[in-house]
Backbone as XML, in Angstrom:
<?xml version="1.0"?>
<chain id="A" units="angstrom">
  <residue number="1" name="GLY">
    <atom name="N" x="-53.972" y="109.998" z="28.942"/>
    <atom name="CA" x="-54.810" y="109.861" z="30.088"/>
    <atom name="C" x="-55.839" y="108.751" z="29.930"/>
  </residue>
  <residue number="2" name="ARG">
    <atom name="N" x="-57.064" y="109.221" z="29.746"/>
    <atom name="CA" x="-58.171" y="108.253" z="29.713"/>
    <atom name="C" x="-58.047" y="107.256" z="28.570"/>
  </residue>
  <residue number="3" name="GLU">
    <atom name="N" x="-57.725" y="107.764" z="27.413"/>
    <atom name="CA" x="-57.630" y="106.888" z="26.239"/>
    <atom name="C" x="-56.567" y="105.832" z="26.454"/>
  </residue>
  <residue number="4" name="GLU">
    <atom name="N" x="-55.457" y="106.178" z="27.037"/>
    <atom name="CA" x="-54.406" y="105.195" z="27.332"/>
    <atom name="C" x="-54.919" y="104.158" z="28.321"/>
  </residue>
  <residue number="5" name="GLY">
    <atom name="N" x="-55.662" y="104.611" z="29.303"/>
    <atom name="CA" x="-56.229" y="103.697" z="30.294"/>
    <atom name="C" x="-57.214" y="102.720" z="29.671"/>
  </residue>
  <residue number="6" name="ARG">
    <atom name="N" x="-58.064" y="103.260" z="28.774"/>
    <atom name="CA" x="-59.026" y="102.386" z="28.094"/>
    <atom name="C" x="-58.306" y="101.332" z="27.263"/>
  </residue>
  <residue number="7" name="GLU">
    <atom name="N" x="-57.311" y="101.772" z="26.519"/>
    <atom name="CA" x="-56.564" y="100.836" z="25.667"/>
    <atom name="C" x="-55.886" y="99.774" z="26.523"/>
  </residue>
  <residue number="8" name="GLU">
    <atom name="N" x="-55.325" y="100.194" z="27.644"/>
    <atom name="CA" x="-54.679" y="99.238" z="28.554"/>
    <atom name="C" x="-55.706" y="98.235" z="29.090"/>
  </residue>
  <residue number="9" name="GLY">
    <atom name="N" x="-56.876" y="98.733" z="29.425"/>
    <atom name="CA" x="-57.944" y="97.858" z="29.919"/>
    <atom name="C" x="-58.409" y="96.872" z="28.857"/>
  </residue>
  <residue number="10" name="ARG">
    <atom name="N" x="-58.536" y="97.373" z="27.629"/>
    <atom name="CA" x="-58.935" y="96.479" z="26.539"/>
    <atom name="C" x="-57.909" y="95.373" z="26.341"/>
  </residue>
  <residue number="11" name="GLU">
    <atom name="N" x="-56.632" y="95.756" z="26.360"/>
    <atom name="CA" x="-55.571" y="94.765" z="26.154"/>
    <atom name="C" x="-55.597" y="93.723" z="27.276"/>
  </residue>
  <residue number="12" name="GLU">
    <atom name="N" x="-55.782" y="94.174" z="28.513"/>
    <atom name="CA" x="-55.876" y="93.227" z="29.643"/>
    <atom name="C" x="-57.066" y="92.292" z="29.443"/>
  </residue>
  <residue number="13" name="GLY">
    <atom name="N" x="-58.186" y="92.831" z="29.005"/>
    <atom name="CA" x="-59.380" y="92.015" z="28.766"/>
    <atom name="C" x="-59.155" y="90.987" z="27.675"/>
  </residue>
  <residue number="14" name="ARG">
    <atom name="N" x="-58.493" y="91.433" z="26.593"/>
    <atom name="CA" x="-58.205" y="90.483" z="25.512"/>
    <atom name="C" x="-57.291" y="89.369" z="26.006"/>
  </residue>
  <residue number="15" name="GLU">
    <atom name="N" x="-56.274" y="89.730" z="26.790"/>
    <atom name="CA" x="-55.340" y="88.716" z="27.289"/>
    <atom name="C" x="-56.068" y="87.730" z="28.219"/>
  </residue>
  <residue number="16" name="GLU">
    <atom name="N" x="-56.942" y="88.248" z="29.081"/>
    <atom name="CA" x="-57.725" y="87.360" z="29.954"/>
    <atom name="C" x="-58.595" y="86.424" z="29.118"/>
  </residue>
  <residue number="17" name="GLY">
    <atom name="N" x="-59.208" y="86.966" z="28.078"/>
    <atom name="CA" x="-60.056" y="86.145" z="27.206"/>
    <atom name="C" x="-59.257" y="85.065" z="26.501"/>
  </residue>
  <residue number="18" name="ARG">
    <atom name="N" x="-58.071" y="85.428" z="26.025"/>
    <atom name="CA" x="-57.227" y="84.432" z="25.366"/>
    <atom name="C" x="-56.840" y="83.326" z="26.341"/>
  </residue>
  <residue number="19" name="GLU">
    <atom name="N" x="-56.480" y="83.708" z="27.569"/>
    <atom name="CA" x="-56.081" y="82.703" z="28.563"/>
    <atom name="C" x="-57.257" y="81.792" z="28.908"/>
  </residue>
  <residue number="20" name="GLU">
    <atom name="N" x="-58.444" y="82.385" z="29.064"/>
    <atom name="CA" x="-59.637" y="81.560" z="29.334"/>
    <atom name="C" x="-59.885" y="80.592" z="28.190"/>
  </residue>
  <residue number="21" name="GLY">
    <atom name="N" x="-59.739" y="81.082" z="26.974"/>
    <atom name="CA" x="-59.943" y="80.223" z="25.799"/>
    <atom name="C" x="-58.934" y="79.096" z="25.756"/>
  </residue>
  <residue number="22" name="ARG">
    <atom name="N" x="-57.681" y="79.395" z="26.062"/>
    <atom name="CA" x="-56.660" y="78.340" z="26.078"/>
    <atom name="C" x="-56.978" y="77.294" z="27.139"/>
  </residue>
  <residue number="23" name="GLU">
    <atom name="N" x="-57.397" y="77.747" z="28.321"/>
    <atom name="CA" x="-57.712" y="76.803" z="29.402"/>
    <atom name="C" x="-58.908" y="75.929" z="29.020"/>
  </residue>
  <residue number="24" name="GLU">
    <atom name="N" x="-59.930" y="76.545" z="28.432"/>
    <atom name="CA" x="-61.093" y="75.762" z="27.987"/>
    <atom name="C" x="-60.666" y="74.740" z="26.939"/>
  </residue>
  <residue number="25" name="GLY">
    <atom name="N" x="-59.808" y="75.145" z="26.027"/>
    <atom name="CA" x="-59.318" y="74.224" z="24.992"/>
    <atom name="C" x="-58.544" y="73.065" z="25.590"/>
  </residue>
  <residue number="26" name="ARG">
    <atom name="N" x="-57.706" y="73.367" z="26.577"/>
    <atom name="CA" x="-56.950" y="72.285" z="27.225"/>
    <atom name="C" x="-57.887" y="71.311" z="27.928"/>
  </residue>
  <residue number="27" name="GLU">
    <atom name="N" x="-58.896" y="71.836" z="28.615"/>
    <atom name="CA" x="-59.843" y="70.967" z="29.326"/>
    <atom name="C" x="-60.631" y="70.115" z="28.337"/>
  </residue>
  <residue number="28" name="GLU">
    <atom name="N" x="-61.065" y="70.718" z="27.233"/>
    <atom name="CA" x="-61.776" y="69.939" z="26.218"/>
    <atom name="C" x="-60.880" y="68.842" z="25.657"/>
  </residue>
  <residue number="29" name="GLY">
    <atom name="N" x="-59.629" y="69.161" z="25.433"/>
    <atom name="CA" x="-58.685" y="68.164" z="24.924"/>
    <atom name="C" x="-58.496" y="67.024" z="25.899"/>
  </residue>
  <residue number="30" name="ARG">
    <atom name="N" x="-58.381" y="67.351" z="27.179"/>
    <atom name="CA" x="-58.232" y="66.295" z="28.187"/>
    <atom name="C" x="-59.463" y="65.404" z="28.225"/>
  </residue>
  <residue number="31" name="GLU">
    <atom name="N" x="-60.653" y="66.019" z="28.160"/>
    <atom name="CA" x="-61.896" y="65.233" z="28.192"/>
    <atom name="C" x="-62.002" y="64.343" z="26.960"/>
  </residue>
  <residue number="32" name="GLU">
    <atom name="N" x="-61.654" y="64.891" z="25.791"/>
    <atom name="CA" x="-61.691" y="64.070" z="24.575"/>
    <atom name="C" x="-60.720" y="62.900" z="24.699"/>
  </residue>
  <residue number="33" name="GLY">
    <atom name="N" x="-59.556" y="63.145" z="25.256"/>
    <atom name="CA" x="-58.574" y="62.071" z="25.439"/>
    <atom name="C" x="-59.091" y="60.995" z="26.375"/>
  </residue>
  <residue number="34" name="ARG">
    <atom name="N" x="-59.730" y="61.421" z="27.464"/>
    <atom name="CA" x="-60.290" y="60.436" z="28.401"/>
    <atom name="C" x="-61.371" y="59.606" z="27.715"/>
  </residue>
  <residue number="35" name="GLU">
    <atom name="N" x="-62.236" y="60.271" z="26.944"/>
    <atom name="CA" x="-63.320" y="59.550" z="26.258"/>
    <atom name="C" x="-62.758" y="58.576" z="25.232"/>
  </residue>
  <residue number="36" name="GLU">
    <atom name="N" x="-61.742" y="59.004" z="24.492"/>
    <atom name="CA" x="-61.125" y="58.097" z="23.524"/>
    <atom name="C" x="-60.522" y="56.886" z="24.236"/>
  </residue>
  <residue number="37" name="GLY">
    <atom name="N" x="-59.907" y="57.116" z="25.376"/>
    <atom name="CA" x="-59.329" y="56.008" z="26.141"/>
    <atom name="C" x="-60.395" y="55.042" z="26.628"/>
  </residue>
  <residue number="38" name="ARG">
    <atom name="N" x="-61.516" y="55.586" z="27.099"/>
    <atom name="CA" x="-62.611" y="54.710" z="27.554"/>
    <atom name="C" x="-63.152" y="53.890" z="26.391"/>
  </residue>
  <residue number="39" name="GLU">
    <atom name="N" x="-63.346" y="54.542" z="25.247"/>
    <atom name="CA" x="-63.872" y="53.830" z="24.075"/>
    <atom name="C" x="-62.897" y="52.748" z="23.625"/>
  </residue>
  <residue number="40" name="GLU">
    <atom name="N" x="-61.617" y="53.072" z="23.636"/>
    <atom name="CA" x="-60.608" y="52.082" z="23.253"/>
    <atom name="C" x="-60.651" y="50.882" z="24.203"/>
  </residue>
  <residue number="41" name="GLY">
    <atom name="N" x="-60.818" y="51.152" z="25.483"/>
    <atom name="CA" x="-60.910" y="50.078" z="26.466"/>
    <atom name="C" x="-62.136" y="49.200" z="26.238"/>
  </residue>
  <residue number="42" name="ARG">
    <atom name="N" x="-63.252" y="49.837" z="25.926"/>
    <atom name="CA" x="-64.477" y="49.065" z="25.653"/>
    <atom name="C" x="-64.286" y="48.191" z="24.416"/>
  </residue>
  <residue number="43" name="HIS">
    <atom name="N" x="-63.631" y="48.740" z="23.407"/>
    <atom name="CA" x="-63.411" y="47.977" z="22.178"/>
    <atom name="C" x="-62.500" y="46.779" z="22.457"/>
  </residue>
  <residue number="44" name="GLU">
    <atom name="N" x="-61.450" y="46.999" z="23.231"/>
    <atom name="CA" x="-60.550" y="45.897" z="23.584"/>
    <atom name="C" x="-61.313" y="44.798" z="24.317"/>
  </residue>
  <residue number="45" name="GLU">
    <atom name="N" x="-62.207" y="45.199" z="25.199"/>
    <atom name="CA" x="-62.997" y="44.208" z="25.939"/>
    <atom name="C" x="-63.913" y="43.424" z="24.991"/>
  </residue>
  <residue number="46" name="ARG">
    <atom name="N" x="-64.501" y="44.119" z="23.999"/>
    <atom name="CA" x="-65.347" y="43.413" z="23.027"/>
    <atom name="C" x="-64.525" y="42.401" z="22.237"/>
  </residue>
  <residue number="47" name="LEU">
    <atom name="N" x="-63.290" y="42.768" z="21.883"/>
    <atom name="CA" x="-62.423" y="41.837" z="21.148"/>
    <atom name="C" x="-62.083" y="40.620" z="22.015"/>
  </residue>
  <residue number="48" name="GLU">
    <atom name="N" x="-61.808" y="40.854" z="23.289"/>
    <atom name="CA" x="-61.505" y="39.733" z="24.196"/>
    <atom name="C" x="-62.715" y="38.814" z="24.338"/>
  </residue>
  <residue number="49" name="THR">
    <atom name="N" x="-63.904" y="39.402" z="24.426"/>
    <atom name="CA" x="-65.126" y="38.599" z="24.502"/>
    <atom name="C" x="-65.302" y="37.779" z="23.233"/>
  </residue>
  <residue number="50" name="ALA">
    <atom name="N" x="-65.032" y="38.397" z="22.084"/>
    <atom name="CA" x="-65.148" y="37.684" z="20.808"/>
    <atom name="C" x="-64.171" y="36.513" z="20.750"/>
  </residue>
  <residue number="51" name="LYS">
    <atom name="N" x="-62.950" y="36.716" z="21.236"/>
    <atom name="CA" x="-61.966" y="35.623" z="21.257"/>
    <atom name="C" x="-62.476" y="34.456" z="22.096"/>
  </residue>
  <residue number="52" name="LEU">
    <atom name="N" x="-63.046" y="34.771" z="23.227"/>
    <atom name="CA" x="-63.598" y="33.727" z="24.091"/>
    <atom name="C" x="-64.746" y="33.002" z="23.388"/>
  </residue>
  <residue number="53" name="MET">
    <atom name="N" x="-65.603" y="33.765" z="22.741"/>
    <atom name="CA" x="-66.739" y="33.162" z="22.035"/>
    <atom name="C" x="-66.257" y="32.275" z="20.886"/>
  </residue>
  <residue number="54" name="ILE">
    <atom name="N" x="-65.194" y="32.685" z="20.191"/>
    <atom name="CA" x="-64.618" y="31.855" z="19.128"/>
    <atom name="C" x="-64.160" y="30.528" z="19.728"/>
  </residue>
  <residue number="55" name="SER">
    <atom name="N" x="-63.453" y="30.627" z="20.846"/>
    <atom name="CA" x="-62.921" y="29.402" z="21.459"/>
    <atom name="C" x="-64.030" y="28.495" z="21.979"/>
  </residue>
  <residue number="56" name="GLU">
    <atom name="N" x="-65.182" y="29.063" z="22.273"/>
    <atom name="CA" x="-66.316" y="28.278" z="22.766"/>
    <atom name="C" x="-67.207" y="27.787" z="21.629"/>
  </residue>
  <residue number="57" name="GLY">
    <atom name="N" x="-66.870" y="28.147" z="20.382"/>
    <atom name="CA" x="-67.591" y="27.618" z="19.234"/>
    <atom name="C" x="-68.840" y="28.366" z="18.818"/>
  </residue>
  <residue number="58" name="PHE">
    <atom name="N" x="-69.004" y="29.601" z="19.274"/>
    <atom name="CA" x="-70.171" y="30.382" z="18.857"/>
    <atom name="C" x="-70.089" y="30.675" z="17.362"/>
  </residue>
  <residue number="59" name="SER">
    <atom name="N" x="-71.239" y="30.829" z="16.729"/>
    <atom name="CA" x="-71.259" y="31.142" z="15.294"/>
    <atom name="C" x="-70.827" y="32.589" z="15.078"/>
  </residue>
  <residue number="60" name="ASP">
    <atom name="N" x="-70.338" y="32.847" z="13.866"/>
    <atom name="CA" x="-69.923" y="34.210" z="13.521"/>
    <atom name="C" x="-71.068" y="35.199" z="13.707"/>
  </residue>
  <residue number="61" name="ASP">
    <atom name="N" x="-72.274" y="34.810" z="13.281"/>
    <atom name="CA" x="-73.426" y="35.707" z="13.396"/>
    <atom name="C" x="-73.680" y="36.098" z="14.852"/>
  </residue>
  <residue number="62" name="VAL">
    <atom name="N" x="-73.613" y="35.137" z="15.737"/>
    <atom name="CA" x="-73.866" y="35.407" z="17.155"/>
    <atom name="C" x="-72.747" y="36.295" z="17.726"/>
  </residue>
  <residue number="63" name="ILE">
    <atom name="N" x="-71.510" y="36.015" z="17.366"/>
    <atom name="CA" x="-70.383" y="36.808" z="17.878"/>
    <atom name="C" x="-70.509" y="38.260" z="17.431"/>
  </residue>
  <residue number="64" name="VAL">
    <atom name="N" x="-70.792" y="38.465" z="16.150"/>
    <atom name="CA" x="-70.927" y="39.828" z="15.628"/>
    <atom name="C" x="-72.091" y="40.542" z="16.313"/>
  </residue>
  <residue number="65" name="LYS">
    <atom name="N" x="-73.194" y="39.849" z="16.474"/>
    <atom name="CA" x="-74.373" y="40.458" z="17.094"/>
    <atom name="C" x="-74.111" y="40.810" z="18.556"/>
  </residue>
  <residue number="66" name="MET">
    <atom name="N" x="-73.493" y="39.916" z="19.297"/>
    <atom name="CA" x="-73.314" y="40.129" z="20.731"/>
    <atom name="C" x="-72.178" y="41.100" z="21.065"/>
  </residue>
  <residue number="67" name="THR">
    <atom name="N" x="-71.115" y="41.097" z="20.284"/>
    <atom name="CA" x="-69.969" y="41.949" z="20.616"/>
    <atom name="C" x="-69.963" y="43.269" z="19.851"/>
  </residue>
  <residue number="68" name="LYS">
    <atom name="N" x="-70.767" y="43.335" z="18.780"/>
    <atom name="CA" x="-70.833" y="44.523" z="17.934"/>
    <atom name="C" x="-69.489" y="44.848" z="17.273"/>
  </residue>
  <residue number="69" name="ILE">
    <atom name="N" x="-68.664" y="43.829" z="17.042"/>
    <atom name="CA" x="-67.451" y="44.031" z="16.252"/>
    <atom name="C" x="-67.798" y="43.756" z="14.795"/>
  </residue>
  <residue number="70" name="SER">
    <atom name="N" x="-66.979" y="44.228" z="13.893"/>
    <atom name="CA" x="-67.256" y="44.019" z="12.471"/>
    <atom name="C" x="-66.863" y="42.597" z="12.063"/>
  </residue>
  <residue number="71" name="ARG">
    <atom name="N" x="-67.420" y="42.162" z="10.956"/>
    <atom name="CA" x="-67.047" y="40.844" z="10.425"/>
    <atom name="C" x="-65.562" y="40.831" z="10.058"/>
  </residue>
  <residue number="72" name="GLN">
    <atom name="N" x="-65.059" y="41.962" z="9.584"/>
    <atom name="CA" x="-63.648" y="42.041" z="9.253"/>
    <atom name="C" x="-62.785" y="41.819" z="10.512"/>
  </residue>
  <residue number="73" name="GLU">
    <atom name="N" x="-63.154" y="42.474" z="11.614"/>
    <atom name="CA" x="-62.401" y="42.281" z="12.854"/>
    <atom name="C" x="-62.488" y="40.829" z="13.313"/>
  </residue>
  <residue number="74" name="LEU">
    <atom name="N" x="-63.669" y="40.226" z="13.165"/>
    <atom name="CA" x="-63.825" y="38.831" z="13.541"/>
    <atom name="C" x="-62.909" y="37.955" z="12.714"/>
  </residue>
  <residue number="75" name="GLY">
    <atom name="N" x="-62.866" y="38.213" z="11.412"/>
    <atom name="CA" x="-61.978" y="37.437" z="10.536"/>
    <atom name="C" x="-60.531" y="37.597" z="10.944"/>
  </residue>
  <residue number="76" name="GLU">
    <atom name="N" x="-60.140" y="38.815" z="11.302"/>
    <atom name="CA" x="-58.757" y="39.055" z="11.739"/>
    <atom name="C" x="-58.464" y="38.298" z="13.028"/>
  </residue>
  <residue number="77" name="LEU">
    <atom name="N" x="-59.426" y="38.261" z="13.949"/>
    <atom name="CA" x="-59.219" y="37.520" z="15.201"/>
    <atom name="C" x="-59.058" y="36.028" z="14.939"/>
  </residue>
  <residue number="78" name="LYS">
    <atom name="N" x="-59.819" y="35.533" z="13.987"/>
    <atom name="CA" x="-59.757" y="34.093" z="13.691"/>
    <atom name="C" x="-58.441" y="33.727" z="12.994"/>
  </residue>
  <residue number="79" name="ASN">
    <atom name="N" x="-57.815" y="34.666" z="12.303"/>
    <atom name="CA" x="-56.578" y="34.397" z="11.573"/>
    <atom name="C" x="-55.331" y="34.611" z="12.423"/>
  </residue>
  <residue number="80" name="VAL">
    <atom name="N" x="-55.506" y="34.994" z="13.641"/>
    <atom name="CA" x="-54.330" y="35.240" z="14.508"/>
    <atom name="C" x="-53.870" y="33.966" z="15.155"/>
  </residue>
</chain>
């Protein structure tokens, strides 16, 4: 009777909680993916700006300061 009903209710509650947790996890994953994509896009744009600055003769110090890319990345761009 009652005990069976309580157990059934608990199980339903646990299942609802698990589903909510899965949905929250999926949404967090999607948001993290979007943020990673935006960051990757910003980085690509900084690299393109650095390439332009190289072609215009800017100094390494100025390129690193303005684009916030590493000296290693700058060296790799210059060797391409």
